C-alpha positions as CSV (number, residue, x, y, z in Angstrom):
1,X,58.6,27.1,-107.5
2,X,58.8,26.0,-103.9
3,X,55.8,24.1,-102.6
4,X,54.9,23.6,-99.0
5,X,52.3,24.3,-96.5
6,X,52.1,27.7,-95.0
7,X,52.2,28.4,-91.3
8,X,50.1,31.5,-91.7
9,X,47.1,31.8,-94.1
10,X,47.5,28.5,-95.9
11,X,46.1,28.2,-99.4
12,X,47.0,30.8,-102.0
13,X,45.0,29.1,-104.7
14,X,46.5,27.9,-107.9
15,X,49.8,29.2,-109.1
16,X,49.5,32.2,-111.4
17,X,51.1,31.4,-114.7
18,X,53.6,33.8,-116.2
19,X,52.9,34.6,-119.8
20,X,54.5,38.0,-120.2
21,X,58.2,38.5,-120.6
22,X,60.1,40.2,-117.8
23,X,60.9,43.0,-120.2
24,X,57.2,43.8,-119.9
25,X,57.6,44.4,-116.2
26,X,59.5,47.7,-116.7
27,X,56.1,49.4,-117.0
28,X,53.3,46.9,-116.4
29,X,51.1,46.3,-119.4
30,X,48.0,47.1,-117.4
31,X,49.2,50.7,-116.5
32,X,46.8,52.2,-119.0
33,X,43.8,50.0,-118.3
34,X,40.7,51.1,-116.6
35,X,39.5,49.6,-113.4
36,X,40.9,49.3,-109.9
37,X,44.5,49.2,-111.1
38,X,44.3,52.0,-113.6
39,X,46.8,54.8,-113.6
40,X,45.4,58.3,-114.1
41,X,48.1,59.3,-116.6
42,X,51.1,57.6,-118.3
43,X,54.7,58.3,-117.1
44,X,56.2,61.4,-118.5
45,X,58.5,60.9,-121.5
46,X,62.2,61.2,-120.5
47,X,61.5,60.6,-116.8
48,X,65.0,60.0,-115.2
49,X,65.7,56.4,-114.2
50,X,68.3,57.4,-111.6
51,X,66.8,60.2,-109.5
52,X,68.7,62.7,-107.4
53,X,68.6,61.1,-104.0
54,X,68.1,64.4,-102.2
55,X,65.3,65.5,-104.5
56,X,63.6,62.3,-105.6
57,X,59.9,61.9,-104.9
58,X,58.5,58.6,-106.0
59,X,56.1,59.9,-108.6
60,X,58.4,58.8,-111.5
61,X,59.6,55.4,-112.4
62,X,62.8,54.5,-110.5
63,X,65.5,52.0,-111.4
64,X,63.7,50.1,-114.1
65,X,64.1,46.4,-114.9
66,X,66.9,45.9,-117.4
67,X,67.0,43.0,-119.9
68,X,66.3,39.8,-117.9
69,X,65.0,36.9,-119.9
70,X,62.2,34.6,-118.7
71,X,64.4,31.6,-119.5
72,X,67.3,32.7,-117.2
73,X,68.6,29.7,-115.2
74,X,70.5,30.0,-112.0
75,X,73.0,27.2,-111.4
76,X,73.0,25.6,-108.0
77,X,75.9,23.5,-106.9
78,X,74.4,20.1,-106.0
79,X,77.3,19.6,-103.6
80,X,76.4,22.6,-101.6
81,X,76.2,21.5,-97.9
82,X,74.4,23.2,-95.0
83,X,76.4,25.6,-93.0
84,X,78.3,24.0,-90.2
85,X,76.5,24.3,-86.9
86,X,78.2,25.2,-83.6
87,X,78.0,22.9,-80.7
88,X,76.0,25.5,-78.8
89,X,74.9,29.1,-79.1
90,X,73.7,30.9,-82.2
91,X,74.6,29.7,-85.7
92,X,76.1,31.8,-88.5
93,X,74.5,35.0,-89.6
94,X,73.3,35.5,-93.2
95,X,71.7,38.5,-95.0
96,X,69.7,38.6,-98.1
97,X,69.5,41.6,-100.5
98,X,66.4,42.9,-102.4
99,X,64.4,40.0,-103.9
100,X,61.7,42.0,-105.9
101,X,59.6,39.0,-106.7
102,X,62.4,36.7,-108.2
103,X,61.4,33.6,-106.2
104,X,63.3,31.2,-108.4
105,X,66.5,33.1,-108.0
106,X,65.9,33.4,-104.2
107,X,65.4,29.6,-103.9
108,X,68.6,29.0,-105.8
109,X,70.7,31.4,-103.8
110,X,69.4,30.0,-100.4
111,X,70.1,26.5,-101.6
112,X,73.6,27.4,-102.7
113,X,74.3,28.6,-99.1
114,X,72.9,25.4,-97.6
115,X,70.0,27.3,-95.9
116,X,67.2,25.3,-97.6
117,X,67.1,21.8,-99.1
118,X,66.1,20.6,-102.5
119,X,62.4,20.7,-101.4
120,X,62.7,24.3,-100.2
121,X,62.6,23.6,-96.5
122,X,64.9,25.1,-93.8
123,X,67.9,22.8,-93.3
124,X,70.4,25.2,-91.6
125,X,69.6,24.5,-87.9
126,X,70.5,27.4,-85.7
127,X,71.6,29.7,-88.5
128,X,70.2,33.2,-88.5
129,X,68.9,34.8,-91.7
130,X,67.9,38.4,-92.2
131,X,66.1,39.7,-95.3
132,X,66.7,43.4,-95.9
133,X,63.3,44.2,-97.4
134,X,61.8,44.7,-100.9
135,X,60.1,41.4,-101.5
136,X,57.6,42.5,-104.2
137,X,57.3,44.6,-107.4
138,X,59.2,44.4,-110.7
139,X,59.6,40.6,-110.6
140,X,57.0,37.9,-111.3
141,X,56.1,36.4,-107.8
142,X,56.3,38.8,-104.9
143,X,53.6,37.1,-102.9
144,X,55.4,33.8,-103.4
145,X,58.5,35.4,-102.0
146,X,56.6,36.6,-98.9
147,X,55.0,33.2,-98.4
148,X,58.4,31.5,-98.5
149,X,59.9,33.9,-96.0
150,X,56.9,33.5,-93.6
151,X,57.2,29.7,-93.9
152,X,61.0,29.7,-93.3
153,X,60.5,31.9,-90.3
154,X,58.5,29.2,-88.6
155,X,60.7,26.4,-89.7
156,X,63.9,28.0,-88.5
157,X,62.4,29.0,-85.2
158,X,61.3,25.4,-84.6
159,X,64.9,24.2,-84.6
160,X,66.5,27.1,-82.8
161,X,67.5,29.4,-85.6
162,X,65.6,32.3,-87.1
163,X,64.6,33.9,-90.4
164,X,63.6,37.5,-90.0
165,X,62.8,40.4,-92.3
166,X,63.1,44.2,-92.4
167,X,60.7,46.8,-93.9
168,X,61.7,48.0,-97.3
169,X,60.2,50.9,-99.2
170,X,58.3,48.6,-101.5
171,X,56.5,47.0,-98.6
172,X,55.4,50.5,-97.7
173,X,54.4,51.1,-101.3
174,X,52.3,47.9,-101.6
175,X,50.7,48.6,-98.2
176,X,49.9,52.1,-99.4
177,X,48.5,51.0,-102.7
178,X,46.2,48.5,-101.0
179,X,45.1,50.8,-98.2
180,X,44.8,54.1,-100.0
181,X,44.5,53.4,-103.7
182,X,43.7,56.7,-105.6
183,X,43.5,58.8,-102.4
184,X,45.5,62.0,-103.2
185,X,48.6,62.7,-101.1
186,X,50.9,65.7,-100.9
187,X,54.0,64.4,-102.5
188,X,56.0,67.6,-102.2
189,X,56.0,67.9,-106.0
190,X,52.2,68.1,-106.6
191,X,49.4,65.6,-106.1
192,X,50.3,61.9,-106.1
193,X,48.7,58.6,-105.2
194,X,50.1,55.4,-103.8
195,X,48.4,53.5,-106.6
196,X,50.2,55.5,-109.3
197,X,53.5,55.3,-107.6
198,X,53.1,51.5,-107.2
199,X,52.4,51.1,-110.9
200,X,55.3,53.3,-111.9
201,X,57.7,51.5,-109.7
202,X,57.0,47.9,-110.8
203,X,53.7,47.0,-109.1
204,X,52.4,43.6,-110.4
205,X,48.7,43.0,-110.8
206,X,49.2,39.3,-109.9
207,X,50.7,40.3,-106.5
208,X,47.8,42.6,-105.8
209,X,45.3,39.9,-106.8
210,X,46.9,37.4,-104.4
211,X,47.5,39.8,-101.5
212,X,45.7,38.6,-98.4
213,X,45.1,40.0,-94.9
214,X,47.9,37.9,-93.4
215,X,50.4,39.3,-95.9
216,X,49.4,42.9,-95.0
217,X,49.6,42.2,-91.3
218,X,53.0,40.6,-91.7
219,X,54.4,43.6,-93.7
220,X,52.9,46.2,-91.3
221,X,54.7,44.6,-88.4
222,X,58.2,44.4,-89.9
223,X,61.0,46.3,-88.1
224,X,62.7,49.1,-89.9
225,X,66.2,48.4,-88.5
226,X,68.0,45.9,-86.3
227,X,71.5,45.1,-85.0
228,X,73.1,41.7,-85.1
229,X,76.7,40.7,-84.3
230,X,77.7,44.4,-84.6
231,X,76.0,44.9,-87.9
232,X,73.4,47.6,-88.2
233,X,70.9,46.2,-90.6
234,X,68.6,48.6,-92.6
235,X,66.9,48.6,-96.0
236,X,67.8,52.0,-97.4
237,X,71.1,53.7,-97.7
238,X,69.7,56.9,-96.2
239,X,70.0,58.9,-93.0
240,X,66.2,59.4,-92.9
241,X,66.0,56.8,-90.1
242,X,67.3,59.6,-87.8
243,X,64.0,61.4,-88.3
244,X,62.1,58.6,-86.6
245,X,64.0,58.1,-83.3
246,X,67.3,58.0,-81.5
247,X,67.3,54.3,-80.8
248,X,66.4,51.2,-82.8
249,X,63.4,50.6,-80.6
250,X,62.1,54.1,-81.1
251,X,62.5,54.0,-84.8
252,X,60.7,50.6,-85.1
253,X,57.9,51.8,-82.8
254,X,57.5,55.1,-84.7
255,X,57.2,53.3,-88.0
256,X,54.7,50.8,-86.7
257,X,52.7,53.6,-85.0
258,X,52.6,55.6,-88.3
259,X,51.3,52.6,-90.2
260,X,48.7,51.9,-87.5
261,X,47.3,55.5,-87.7
262,X,46.6,54.8,-91.3
263,X,46.9,58.4,-92.4
264,X,47.7,58.6,-96.1
265,X,49.9,61.7,-95.9
266,X,51.9,60.3,-93.0
267,X,52.4,57.0,-94.7
268,X,53.4,58.7,-97.9
269,X,56.0,60.8,-96.1
270,X,57.4,57.6,-94.5
271,X,57.5,55.9,-97.9
272,X,59.1,59.0,-99.5
273,X,61.9,59.1,-96.9
274,X,62.6,55.4,-97.3
275,X,63.1,55.8,-101.0
276,X,66.1,58.2,-100.5
277,X,69.4,56.6,-101.5
278,X,73.1,57.0,-102.1
279,X,73.7,58.8,-98.7
280,X,76.8,56.7,-98.1
281,X,78.4,57.2,-101.5
282,X,80.9,59.8,-102.6
283,X,82.2,62.6,-100.4
284,X,80.6,62.6,-96.9
285,X,79.4,59.0,-97.2
286,X,81.5,57.7,-94.4
287,X,80.3,60.5,-92.1
288,X,76.7,59.7,-93.0
289,X,77.3,56.1,-92.0
290,X,79.0,57.1,-88.8
291,X,76.0,59.3,-87.9
292,X,73.8,56.2,-87.9
293,X,76.3,53.9,-86.2
294,X,76.9,56.5,-83.5
295,X,73.2,56.8,-82.8
296,X,72.0,53.2,-83.1
297,X,75.2,51.2,-82.5
298,X,77.2,48.7,-84.5
299,X,80.5,48.8,-86.3
300,X,79.2,48.4,-89.9
301,X,75.9,49.2,-91.7
302,X,74.4,46.6,-94.0
303,X,71.8,47.8,-96.5
304,X,69.9,46.9,-99.6
305,X,67.8,49.3,-101.7
306,X,70.4,50.9,-104.1
307,X,71.6,48.3,-106.6
308,X,75.4,47.7,-106.5
309,X,75.7,48.5,-110.3
310,X,74.3,52.0,-109.6
311,X,76.6,52.5,-106.7
312,X,79.6,51.6,-108.9
313,X,78.3,53.4,-112.0
314,X,78.2,50.2,-114.0
315,X,74.7,50.0,-115.3
316,X,73.7,48.2,-118.5
317,X,71.5,49.8,-121.2
318,X,67.8,49.2,-121.3
319,X,68.1,49.0,-125.0
320,X,69.7,46.1,-126.9
321,X,68.4,42.6,-126.2
322,X,72.0,41.2,-126.4
323,X,73.2,43.2,-123.4
324,X,74.2,40.7,-120.7
325,X,73.7,43.3,-117.9
326,X,76.0,44.3,-115.1
327,X,78.3,41.9,-113.5
328,X,77.9,41.5,-109.7
329,X,80.1,39.0,-107.9
330,X,79.1,39.8,-104.3
331,X,78.4,42.5,-101.8
332,X,80.0,45.9,-102.2
333,X,82.0,47.3,-99.3
334,X,82.5,51.1,-99.3
335,X,82.4,54.3,-97.2
336,X,85.8,53.6,-95.7
337,X,84.8,50.0,-95.1
338,X,81.8,51.0,-92.9
339,X,79.0,50.1,-95.3
340,X,78.1,46.9,-97.1
341,X,75.6,47.0,-100.0
342,X,73.6,43.9,-100.6
343,X,71.3,44.7,-103.5
344,X,72.9,42.9,-106.4
345,X,70.5,44.2,-109.0
346,X,68.5,41.1,-109.7
347,X,66.0,43.3,-111.5
348,X,68.6,44.3,-114.0
349,X,70.2,40.9,-114.7
350,X,72.5,41.2,-111.8
351,X,72.6,38.8,-108.9
352,X,70.4,38.0,-105.9
353,X,72.8,38.1,-103.0
354,X,72.8,35.8,-99.9
355,X,75.9,36.5,-97.9
356,X,77.3,35.1,-94.6
357,X,78.6,37.8,-92.2
358,X,81.1,39.1,-91.2
359,X,82.8,40.1,-94.4
360,X,86.5,41.2,-94.8
361,X,87.4,44.7,-95.9
């Protein structure tokens, strides 16, 4: 774990000990309990793990955790050096894929790129770092991930760099579960609740127990999209962003205003649209990417959300403890070279990706 004082909301209390195995996180053990985290009914047998992106509504478990052991160790090269800093102007640009609560893997990946030191502090000077969203759920320490990102944001800004973050669908999910709980919403496929969807999609009771007001405020203020060095950065591989405005500023303002109004159905619709995936894959994928680039600018889109093993059709089985899981070496460039996928599938024994941009074709 990374220790260090927080710049916002110091003091999370004692570290929550992990006792369950990560295999238990596929469907949390407390799903069938009574009380504030209870789910009204168990998941349906045979629920699809890879939904149709056009039809999916997040009332079934999506992209479950696959065979990651608690004892997994991530090697960090002790010789890794901080990225070279330019004499003046902005430093190199990095992006981080979906973290989903895997704090130890995140720390190792940031250290391997020379962005943080052995103590977990920012050491990359004027480097620029973007997280593409999905900090919580499925993994063991989502709140620890958020705390680290918040702290690094302050540390990087103090030395002329930055560490920033985008809104993922799991931030919307956690916000909704906290704000609306069991309030029924119109899911488009019957009645649903944020709480049930959160549980079905990897919600962790330890995260909810440790969630504080400053975490909620931070998540609610995240941008949905940004452009940096000609890269259009988004969380989800969907064209649903076009429903919220014809400029980056308009989309970000609309998302924040939707969350501010605190209407359960509006927030659910936003969350539902952010869960859509695979728009840039297969026939028509490049055209879908171009529709976003033409509207918002940029030469390439960089996204998380859909794990690279799913984009490639290389997904390990949930059964069989000896399965090593899919192999992910780095980002996936596709859609005629216009899209870069950054979700390495850390929840399915893949890899948590931290990558310097630009990338070659």
